[in-house]
mmCIF file of the C-alpha atoms, coordinates in Angstrom:
data_MODEL
# 
_entry.id   MODEL 
# 
loop_
_atom_site.group_PDB 
_atom_site.id 
_atom_site.type_symbol 
_atom_site.label_atom_id 
_atom_site.label_alt_id 
_atom_site.label_comp_id 
_atom_site.label_asym_id 
_atom_site.label_entity_id 
_atom_site.label_seq_id 
_atom_site.pdbx_PDB_ins_code 
_atom_site.Cartn_x 
_atom_site.Cartn_y 
_atom_site.Cartn_z 
_atom_site.occupancy 
_atom_site.B_iso_or_equiv 
_atom_site.pdbx_formal_charge 
_atom_site.auth_seq_id 
_atom_site.auth_comp_id 
_atom_site.auth_asym_id 
_atom_site.auth_atom_id 
_atom_site.pdbx_PDB_model_num 
ATOM 1   C CA . GLN A 1 1   ? 16.397 12.595  -9.724  1.00 0.00 ? 1   GLN A CA 1 
ATOM 2   C CA . VAL A 1 2   ? 18.394 9.442   -9.183  1.00 0.00 ? 2   VAL A CA 1 
ATOM 3   C CA . GLN A 1 3   ? 18.568 6.430   -11.448 1.00 0.00 ? 3   GLN A CA 1 
ATOM 4   C CA . LEU A 1 4   ? 20.139 3.050   -10.793 1.00 0.00 ? 4   LEU A CA 1 
ATOM 5   C CA . MET A 1 5   ? 21.359 0.881   -13.628 1.00 0.00 ? 5   MET A CA 1 
ATOM 6   C CA . GLU A 1 6   ? 22.117 -2.751  -12.921 1.00 0.00 ? 6   GLU A CA 1 
ATOM 7   C CA . SER A 1 7   ? 24.110 -5.020  -15.185 1.00 0.00 ? 7   SER A CA 1 
ATOM 8   C CA . GLY A 1 8   ? 26.126 -8.211  -15.192 1.00 0.00 ? 8   GLY A CA 1 
ATOM 9   C CA . GLY A 1 9   ? 23.519 -10.913 -14.851 1.00 0.00 ? 9   GLY A CA 1 
ATOM 10  C CA . GLY A 1 10  ? 23.266 -13.870 -17.166 1.00 0.00 ? 10  GLY A CA 1 
ATOM 11  C CA . LEU A 1 11  ? 23.333 -17.623 -17.549 1.00 0.00 ? 11  LEU A CA 1 
ATOM 12  C CA . VAL A 1 12  ? 26.286 -19.484 -16.066 1.00 0.00 ? 12  VAL A CA 1 
ATOM 13  C CA . GLN A 1 13  ? 27.099 -23.080 -15.223 1.00 0.00 ? 13  GLN A CA 1 
ATOM 14  C CA . ALA A 1 14  ? 27.425 -24.199 -11.633 1.00 0.00 ? 14  ALA A CA 1 
ATOM 15  C CA . GLY A 1 15  ? 30.854 -23.285 -10.308 1.00 0.00 ? 15  GLY A CA 1 
ATOM 16  C CA . GLY A 1 16  ? 31.092 -20.257 -12.525 1.00 0.00 ? 16  GLY A CA 1 
ATOM 17  C CA . SER A 1 17  ? 31.298 -16.575 -11.673 1.00 0.00 ? 17  SER A CA 1 
ATOM 18  C CA . LEU A 1 18  ? 29.425 -13.382 -12.397 1.00 0.00 ? 18  LEU A CA 1 
ATOM 19  C CA . ARG A 1 19  ? 29.963 -9.791  -11.367 1.00 0.00 ? 19  ARG A CA 1 
ATOM 20  C CA . LEU A 1 20  ? 26.933 -7.607  -10.879 1.00 0.00 ? 20  LEU A CA 1 
ATOM 21  C CA . SER A 1 21  ? 27.173 -3.824  -11.058 1.00 0.00 ? 21  SER A CA 1 
ATOM 22  C CA . CYS A 1 22  ? 24.799 -1.126  -9.889  1.00 0.00 ? 22  CYS A CA 1 
ATOM 23  C CA . ALA A 1 23  ? 25.607 2.391   -11.075 1.00 0.00 ? 23  ALA A CA 1 
ATOM 24  C CA . ALA A 1 24  ? 23.846 5.397   -9.596  1.00 0.00 ? 24  ALA A CA 1 
ATOM 25  C CA . SER A 1 25  ? 23.447 8.630   -11.533 1.00 0.00 ? 25  SER A CA 1 
ATOM 26  C CA . GLY A 1 26  ? 21.712 11.947  -11.033 1.00 0.00 ? 26  GLY A CA 1 
ATOM 27  C CA . THR A 1 27  ? 21.672 14.326  -8.100  1.00 0.00 ? 27  THR A CA 1 
ATOM 28  C CA . ILE A 1 28  ? 23.862 12.494  -5.599  1.00 0.00 ? 28  ILE A CA 1 
ATOM 29  C CA . SER A 1 29  ? 25.574 14.041  -2.625  1.00 0.00 ? 29  SER A CA 1 
ATOM 30  C CA . SER A 1 30  ? 26.485 10.816  -0.876  1.00 0.00 ? 30  SER A CA 1 
ATOM 31  C CA . ILE A 1 31  ? 25.580 7.164   -0.703  1.00 0.00 ? 31  ILE A CA 1 
ATOM 32  C CA . ASN A 1 32  ? 25.148 5.491   2.641   1.00 0.00 ? 32  ASN A CA 1 
ATOM 33  C CA . ALA A 1 33  ? 24.470 1.804   3.096   1.00 0.00 ? 33  ALA A CA 1 
ATOM 34  C CA . VAL A 1 34  ? 24.103 -0.437  0.077   1.00 0.00 ? 34  VAL A CA 1 
ATOM 35  C CA . ASP A 1 35  ? 22.341 -3.796  -0.063  1.00 0.00 ? 35  ASP A CA 1 
ATOM 36  C CA . TRP A 1 36  ? 21.986 -6.533  -2.648  1.00 0.00 ? 36  TRP A CA 1 
ATOM 37  C CA . TYR A 1 37  ? 18.774 -8.535  -2.522  1.00 0.00 ? 37  TYR A CA 1 
ATOM 38  C CA . ARG A 1 38  ? 17.580 -11.479 -4.560  1.00 0.00 ? 38  ARG A CA 1 
ATOM 39  C CA . GLN A 1 39  ? 14.218 -13.006 -5.278  1.00 0.00 ? 39  GLN A CA 1 
ATOM 40  C CA . ALA A 1 40  ? 13.622 -16.421 -6.737  1.00 0.00 ? 40  ALA A CA 1 
ATOM 41  C CA . PRO A 1 41  ? 10.247 -17.392 -8.247  1.00 0.00 ? 41  PRO A CA 1 
ATOM 42  C CA . GLY A 1 42  ? 7.735  -18.158 -5.530  1.00 0.00 ? 42  GLY A CA 1 
ATOM 43  C CA . LYS A 1 43  ? 10.046 -16.997 -2.762  1.00 0.00 ? 43  LYS A CA 1 
ATOM 44  C CA . GLN A 1 44  ? 10.357 -13.863 -0.680  1.00 0.00 ? 44  GLN A CA 1 
ATOM 45  C CA . ARG A 1 45  ? 12.991 -11.274 -1.446  1.00 0.00 ? 45  ARG A CA 1 
ATOM 46  C CA . GLU A 1 46  ? 16.150 -12.105 0.496   1.00 0.00 ? 46  GLU A CA 1 
ATOM 47  C CA . LEU A 1 47  ? 18.923 -9.808  1.701   1.00 0.00 ? 47  LEU A CA 1 
ATOM 48  C CA . VAL A 1 48  ? 22.142 -11.253 0.333   1.00 0.00 ? 48  VAL A CA 1 
ATOM 49  C CA . ALA A 1 49  ? 24.874 -8.749  1.178   1.00 0.00 ? 49  ALA A CA 1 
ATOM 50  C CA . SER A 1 50  ? 25.341 -5.306  2.684   1.00 0.00 ? 50  SER A CA 1 
ATOM 51  C CA . ILE A 1 51  ? 28.106 -2.730  2.808   1.00 0.00 ? 51  ILE A CA 1 
ATOM 52  C CA . THR A 1 52  ? 28.178 0.416   4.911   1.00 0.00 ? 52  THR A CA 1 
ATOM 53  C CA . SER A 1 53  ? 29.622 3.766   3.926   1.00 0.00 ? 53  SER A CA 1 
ATOM 54  C CA . GLY A 1 54  ? 32.683 2.818   5.927   1.00 0.00 ? 54  GLY A CA 1 
ATOM 55  C CA . GLY A 1 55  ? 33.141 -0.440  4.064   1.00 0.00 ? 55  GLY A CA 1 
ATOM 56  C CA . SER A 1 56  ? 31.885 -2.913  6.643   1.00 0.00 ? 56  SER A CA 1 
ATOM 57  C CA . THR A 1 57  ? 30.231 -5.893  5.007   1.00 0.00 ? 57  THR A CA 1 
ATOM 58  C CA . ASN A 1 58  ? 27.714 -8.515  5.962   1.00 0.00 ? 58  ASN A CA 1 
ATOM 59  C CA . TYR A 1 59  ? 26.444 -11.597 4.126   1.00 0.00 ? 59  TYR A CA 1 
ATOM 60  C CA . VAL A 1 60  ? 23.697 -14.143 4.414   1.00 0.00 ? 60  VAL A CA 1 
ATOM 61  C CA . ASP A 1 61  ? 25.186 -17.459 5.507   1.00 0.00 ? 61  ASP A CA 1 
ATOM 62  C CA . SER A 1 62  ? 24.430 -19.206 2.223   1.00 0.00 ? 62  SER A CA 1 
ATOM 63  C CA . VAL A 1 63  ? 26.808 -16.936 0.260   1.00 0.00 ? 63  VAL A CA 1 
ATOM 64  C CA . LYS A 1 64  ? 29.597 -16.375 2.760   1.00 0.00 ? 64  LYS A CA 1 
ATOM 65  C CA . GLY A 1 65  ? 32.965 -17.151 1.263   1.00 0.00 ? 65  GLY A CA 1 
ATOM 66  C CA . ARG A 1 66  ? 31.557 -17.085 -2.277  1.00 0.00 ? 66  ARG A CA 1 
ATOM 67  C CA . PHE A 1 67  ? 30.145 -13.564 -2.761  1.00 0.00 ? 67  PHE A CA 1 
ATOM 68  C CA . THR A 1 68  ? 31.904 -10.256 -2.220  1.00 0.00 ? 68  THR A CA 1 
ATOM 69  C CA . ILE A 1 69  ? 30.188 -6.877  -2.067  1.00 0.00 ? 69  ILE A CA 1 
ATOM 70  C CA . SER A 1 70  ? 32.217 -3.770  -2.807  1.00 0.00 ? 70  SER A CA 1 
ATOM 71  C CA . ARG A 1 71  ? 31.750 -0.137  -3.755  1.00 0.00 ? 71  ARG A CA 1 
ATOM 72  C CA . ASP A 1 72  ? 33.538 2.529   -5.750  1.00 0.00 ? 72  ASP A CA 1 
ATOM 73  C CA . ASN A 1 73  ? 32.438 5.810   -4.211  1.00 0.00 ? 73  ASN A CA 1 
ATOM 74  C CA . ALA A 1 74  ? 34.125 7.874   -6.919  1.00 0.00 ? 74  ALA A CA 1 
ATOM 75  C CA . LYS A 1 75  ? 31.994 6.158   -9.560  1.00 0.00 ? 75  LYS A CA 1 
ATOM 76  C CA . ASN A 1 76  ? 28.829 5.854   -7.418  1.00 0.00 ? 76  ASN A CA 1 
ATOM 77  C CA . THR A 1 77  ? 28.880 2.170   -8.287  1.00 0.00 ? 77  THR A CA 1 
ATOM 78  C CA . VAL A 1 78  ? 28.488 -0.960  -6.215  1.00 0.00 ? 78  VAL A CA 1 
ATOM 79  C CA . TYR A 1 79  ? 29.398 -4.501  -7.152  1.00 0.00 ? 79  TYR A CA 1 
ATOM 80  C CA . LEU A 1 80  ? 28.563 -8.031  -6.201  1.00 0.00 ? 80  LEU A CA 1 
ATOM 81  C CA . GLN A 1 81  ? 31.218 -10.544 -7.192  1.00 0.00 ? 81  GLN A CA 1 
ATOM 82  C CA . MET A 1 82  ? 29.694 -14.004 -7.192  1.00 0.00 ? 82  MET A CA 1 
ATOM 83  C CA . ASN A 1 83  ? 31.974 -17.032 -7.358  1.00 0.00 ? 83  ASN A CA 1 
ATOM 84  C CA . SER A 1 84  ? 31.343 -20.761 -7.107  1.00 0.00 ? 84  SER A CA 1 
ATOM 85  C CA . LEU A 1 85  ? 27.768 -20.200 -8.150  1.00 0.00 ? 85  LEU A CA 1 
ATOM 86  C CA . LYS A 1 86  ? 25.176 -22.839 -7.360  1.00 0.00 ? 86  LYS A CA 1 
ATOM 87  C CA . PRO A 1 87  ? 21.784 -23.543 -8.949  1.00 0.00 ? 87  PRO A CA 1 
ATOM 88  C CA . GLU A 1 88  ? 20.143 -22.299 -5.758  1.00 0.00 ? 88  GLU A CA 1 
ATOM 89  C CA . ASP A 1 89  ? 21.654 -18.856 -6.428  1.00 0.00 ? 89  ASP A CA 1 
ATOM 90  C CA . THR A 1 90  ? 19.305 -18.521 -9.382  1.00 0.00 ? 90  THR A CA 1 
ATOM 91  C CA . ALA A 1 91  ? 17.183 -15.420 -8.807  1.00 0.00 ? 91  ALA A CA 1 
ATOM 92  C CA . ARG A 1 92  ? 16.639 -11.852 -9.861  1.00 0.00 ? 92  ARG A CA 1 
ATOM 93  C CA . TYR A 1 93  ? 19.132 -9.653  -8.041  1.00 0.00 ? 93  TYR A CA 1 
ATOM 94  C CA . TYR A 1 94  ? 18.355 -6.100  -6.950  1.00 0.00 ? 94  TYR A CA 1 
ATOM 95  C CA . CYS A 1 95  ? 20.552 -3.349  -5.553  1.00 0.00 ? 95  CYS A CA 1 
ATOM 96  C CA . ASN A 1 96  ? 19.181 -1.025  -2.911  1.00 0.00 ? 96  ASN A CA 1 
ATOM 97  C CA . LEU A 1 97  ? 20.940 2.231   -2.102  1.00 0.00 ? 97  LEU A CA 1 
ATOM 98  C CA . ARG A 1 98  ? 20.339 4.921   0.479   1.00 0.00 ? 98  ARG A CA 1 
ATOM 99  C CA . ILE A 1 99  ? 21.229 8.166   -1.307  1.00 0.00 ? 99  ILE A CA 1 
ATOM 100 C CA . SER A 1 100 ? 21.327 11.789  -0.255  1.00 0.00 ? 100 SER A CA 1 
ATOM 101 C CA . ASN A 1 101 ? 20.802 14.688  -2.654  1.00 0.00 ? 101 ASN A CA 1 
ATOM 102 C CA . GLY A 1 102 ? 22.288 17.025  -0.087  1.00 0.00 ? 102 GLY A CA 1 
ATOM 103 C CA . LEU A 1 103 ? 18.951 17.753  1.520   1.00 0.00 ? 103 LEU A CA 1 
ATOM 104 C CA . THR A 1 104 ? 17.171 14.458  2.107   1.00 0.00 ? 104 THR A CA 1 
ATOM 105 C CA . TRP A 1 105 ? 17.885 10.732  2.183   1.00 0.00 ? 105 TRP A CA 1 
ATOM 106 C CA . ASP A 1 106 ? 15.883 8.297   0.089   1.00 0.00 ? 106 ASP A CA 1 
ATOM 107 C CA . LEU A 1 107 ? 15.977 4.611   -0.753  1.00 0.00 ? 107 LEU A CA 1 
ATOM 108 C CA . PHE A 1 108 ? 16.348 3.593   -4.376  1.00 0.00 ? 108 PHE A CA 1 
ATOM 109 C CA . TRP A 1 109 ? 16.002 0.200   -6.047  1.00 0.00 ? 109 TRP A CA 1 
ATOM 110 C CA . GLY A 1 110 ? 17.626 -1.030  -9.204  1.00 0.00 ? 110 GLY A CA 1 
ATOM 111 C CA . GLN A 1 111 ? 15.502 -2.654  -11.898 1.00 0.00 ? 111 GLN A CA 1 
ATOM 112 C CA . GLY A 1 112 ? 16.966 -6.057  -11.167 1.00 0.00 ? 112 GLY A CA 1 
ATOM 113 C CA . THR A 1 113 ? 19.193 -8.354  -13.159 1.00 0.00 ? 113 THR A CA 1 
ATOM 114 C CA . GLN A 1 114 ? 18.529 -12.044 -13.730 1.00 0.00 ? 114 GLN A CA 1 
ATOM 115 C CA . VAL A 1 115 ? 21.084 -14.630 -12.640 1.00 0.00 ? 115 VAL A CA 1 
ATOM 116 C CA . THR A 1 116 ? 20.513 -18.189 -13.781 1.00 0.00 ? 116 THR A CA 1 
ATOM 117 C CA . VAL A 1 117 ? 22.840 -20.986 -12.708 1.00 0.00 ? 117 VAL A CA 1 
ATOM 118 C CA . SER A 1 118 ? 22.544 -24.287 -14.534 1.00 0.00 ? 118 SER A CA 1 
ATOM 119 C CA . SER A 1 119 ? 23.545 -27.587 -12.969 1.00 0.00 ? 119 SER A CA 1 
# 
């Protein structure tokens, strides 16, 4: 079994920073691609950032230059550093990991962490 534990969300003023973490535990052989999504009330879930197993990253245009996705493979943990936050970044943020137990690959979602940016 695999569990994901997200943390790091909260309330911050515009221009501030937050660092989200997503720690995977359980039967893990390897972690492939990792994505961070967000969903604001009344809106569809949006892919915000991605990182491959090799460390290549990709970002939605609205966060480029402000957000940084990273991973610590030794700790089975991924991060999303969010700087210069804007009110429009307010959403619930979810990590999504493709994890192998040594036999099969499966997709796992974190429980989400709320980010609220006040103006």
